N, C-alpha and C positions, 0 to 999 in steps of 0.2 A: 527527655525522650531516649529510649534505649537504642543501641545500634540496629537491632533487628527491626524496630519500628521505623527508624529513619530509612533503612534500606527498602522497606516495604513502601514507604511514601515515595521514595525516589523511583522505584519500579512502576508504581501507579502513575506517577507524573510522566515518566517516559512513555508508557503505554498510551496515555491520553494524548500526548503530543503526536505519536505515530498515527493513532487513529484519526485525529483531526487533519494531519498532513495528508493522509490517504484520501479523505473526503475532498479536501481542497484540490489535490493533484488530479483527482478524477474529473473535476470540472475545469480547472484553470491550467492543467498540465503541470509538470514538475518545474518548469521555468516560472510559472505563476505562483509557486509556493514561496512565500516570503516569511522570514523570521518575524518581522514586525506584525504581519497579518496573523500568523499563528499565535503570537504573544497576545494580541488583542482578542482573538477568538477565545483563548483559554484563560485570560486574566493573569498572565505571567509576564515577567520581564523578558526582553530579548535574550539576555544572558541565561535566563531560566529555560528558554526554549532550546537554544543551541548548545548549552553546557552539557547535557547528557549525551550529546553526539560528537562534540568536538568541532564539527563543521556543518555547513549547510548540505554539502554533498553527502555526508554520512547520514544526515537526517533524511534526505531524499532516498538514499539506498534503503534505509530502514522502512520507510513508507512503501517503497516499491516491493521489498521483500514481504511485507505484511500483505500487500495486495496479491502477490503471487500465492502466498499461503492460503488466502481466502479463495482465490480462483481454483487452486488445486483441490481444496476441500469441497467446494461446491460443484465443480465441473468434472474434474478427473476422477476423484475417489469414488463417486457413485457408479462409475462405469468401468473402473480399472479391471474388474474381474470378468468382463464380457470377453468373448473370443476376439482375438486380434483380427484386424481387417474391417470389413464393412459393418459388422454388428457394433464394434466398438466406436467406429467413426460416427455412425448414426447416433449412438448414445451420447458421444461428446457433443455433437451438434444440438441434440435435444436439451442436454444439461446447460449448454451455453445460452440457448434461448431462454430457458427458465431463469438462469442467472440474470439476464437482462429484464425479464418480466418481474422479478422480485425487486428490481431497482436496488440491488445490493449496494451500489454506490450511486450517488446522484448524477455523476457524469457518465455513467455507463461502464463499459468494460475498460478497466485500467490497463490490461494487456494490450488492447488495441490502441488506446491513447498513447501509451508509452512507446509502442512500436512505431507509430507515425511520428511522434515527437523526436525520437532519438535515432531514426533510421540513418540519417546522413551525417551523424556526429561522431566524434571520438570521445573517449572517456569512460569512467567507471560505470556510469548509468547506462550508457549504450552497451557496454560489455554485459551488464546484468540483464538487460532486455534481451 
C-alpha cells in the first residue's frame, strides 16, 4: 500500500470514529462515550479508536468540534446574511427547530446536551463548550 493510500485510509478511519462518537455523545453525553463502545460499534480495536487522537479527551473534543461544525452549517449559515437583530434571531430559532425536526443527531441538539453536561465542570471540553 502506498503512503498516500495509507494516509487516506487513516483519514477515513478517523472520520468514521468522529462521526460515530458524535452520534453516541448526542444520546449518551460525552461521559457516556467509551473507547470500548466505539471500538465495538466500528469493529476496531480500542487502540485503533484512541490512536488517531492520542487520548479520550482529544476524541471527545474532535466529536464536539464536528458537532459544532454541523450546527453552524445547518443553523447559523442559512441565516448569517439576515439583518442583525430580530430578523436574524427569528431565523436562527427557525433553523434550530428545523435542525431538531430533521433528527440530525439521534439525541437531539449536541450544543444543548454539551452545555448542560459541562456547565459546572472544569477542563478542555467545558472550555470548548
